[in-house]
N, C-alpha and C positions, 0 to 999 in steps of 0.2 A: 552496409546495413542501413536501412532507412531510419533517420532520426524522427521520432514522433513529436517530441517536445524538446526545446532547448532553453536553458537558463544561462545565467552568467557563468556559473562554474560547472554545470552538469548538462548532460543530455540523456533523454530516455529513449530507448529503442525496444523493439519486441524481443522477448526472451526466446532463446533457441536451446535445443538439447545440449549443445556444446557449453552452455552456461552452468551445467549441473555442478561442477566442482566449485566454481566461484560462489554460486548461490548456496551451496552446502555450508559455506563459511558462516552464514547467518542462520539458515534454517535448521542446521544440525547443532548449533551452539546452545547449550542448556540455559545460559543466562539470557541470550537474545530471545529464546523461546519460552521463557518462564511463565508467560501468560497463556500458553497453549497447553494442551493436555500432555504433550511430550515433544522433545526435539525430533526432527525428521531424519529418517535414514535415507540412503541414496535413492531407494525405490520411491519413497514419498516425495523427494525433491523432484525426481523425474515426472511423477504424476502431477505435481504442482505446476511444472513447466508446461506439460501437456494440457492441463486445465486452462492455463492462460492462453495457449495457442488456440484452443477451442473457443475461448471467450473473444479473441480477436475476430474470429470468423463470425460468431453469433452476434456480438454487440459492437464491434469496431473499437473495443477497448478491453483492457485487462490490466494486470500488473506488468509493468515494463522493467527492463534492466535499467538501473541507474548507473551511469558512467561518469566518472570524474574526468573532465576534459584534460586536466593536468596529468599527463601520463597515461590517459586512456584506461583508467583503473575501474574495474567493476566493483561497485561498493554496496549493491543491494538491489531491491526492487521497490517500486512505488507505482501506483496506478489506481484504476477505477474498476471495481468488480460489482456484480449484482449480488446483494446479500439479503438474507431474511432477517428483518427486525420485527419480531412477533409475526403479525399477519401480513406484513408488507414486504415486497421485494423492491429494494431501493439501491440506487448507485452509491457505492461507498468508497472512500479513499482509504487505501491501506498502504503500508510500507514496512520494510524490514531492511535495516542498515547494518552492515558488518560492524561489529563492536569497535574496532580500532578507528572507525570514522564517526563515532557518536560525538555529540556535543560540539559539532562544528557547523550546525545549521543546515546540513544537507537534507535531512528528512523534511524540514519545514520548507526549504527552497523547492524540493521536488513536489511536495504536497500542494503548495500554492500554485505551482505550474499546472498540476492535475486539476485543481479546482477551476482555474481559468479555462482549461481545456474542456472540462465538463460543461461549463456555462457557455463559452463562446463557440465551441466547435460542435459539441454534442447537444447543446440547447436543453440541458436538464434544468427543470425549474428549481430543484434543490439537490443538495448532495450531503451525504452523511459520513460520519465516522463512528465506529463503535469499538469498545474494548472492555475488558474487565474493570471493575471499580478500582482495583489496586494499581492499574497501569497508568499512573499519574503522568509519566513523561509523554505518552501518546495523547493523553487528554490535553496536555499543554500545547502540543503541536496543533491539535484541532482548534484550540482557542486562538492560536496565532493566525489561523485561517479565517477567524471571525465567527467560528461556530459557537452555538449556544446549546445547553442541555436540551435534549428533545424528550427523552424518557429513560427510566431505569427499567430493565427487563431481565428475564432469566433465559439463559441459553447455555447448553452443555452443563447444566447443574450449577451455574455460577451467575451471580448478579453482574450485569453488563450496563454500561452507560452508552447511550446513543446521543451523538451531538449532530447538529444540522446547521446549514447555512442556505439561505434562499438566494436565487439569482435575482439580481436587481432589475 
């Protein structure tokens, strides 16, 4: 399987349908998905993977599988998707890491690699991150990427915070 991005401890590759069980460990977990409307069932996880496969074809990016090099362990997803922030469709870095791998810097490491990829390979002038106002840990990851608050807006009936960083 082709590695899209490689970091010191991780590599990111395209998601495949065979990842459904591993990806379910994060997308079906109520605590990991507390800022979503609900955790995903298996059908939703399959649709999530298919959405990303479609994104790879349409945009040359999407959320990728995050693999811990030590032991070749699947630990989540991270990547760049096109998202609506009010009236704009913008490239956004998102991630979901399996709970047992939290607080080890993996989300930040993968997200920084995706930011570099967005700027150096995809030539995006800016990249965003957004989440609910309550999701402080994801906002902290965005700050570690150098992102600043862009705007507060409403989506899915909840206040969201969008953060942005510009390509130098």
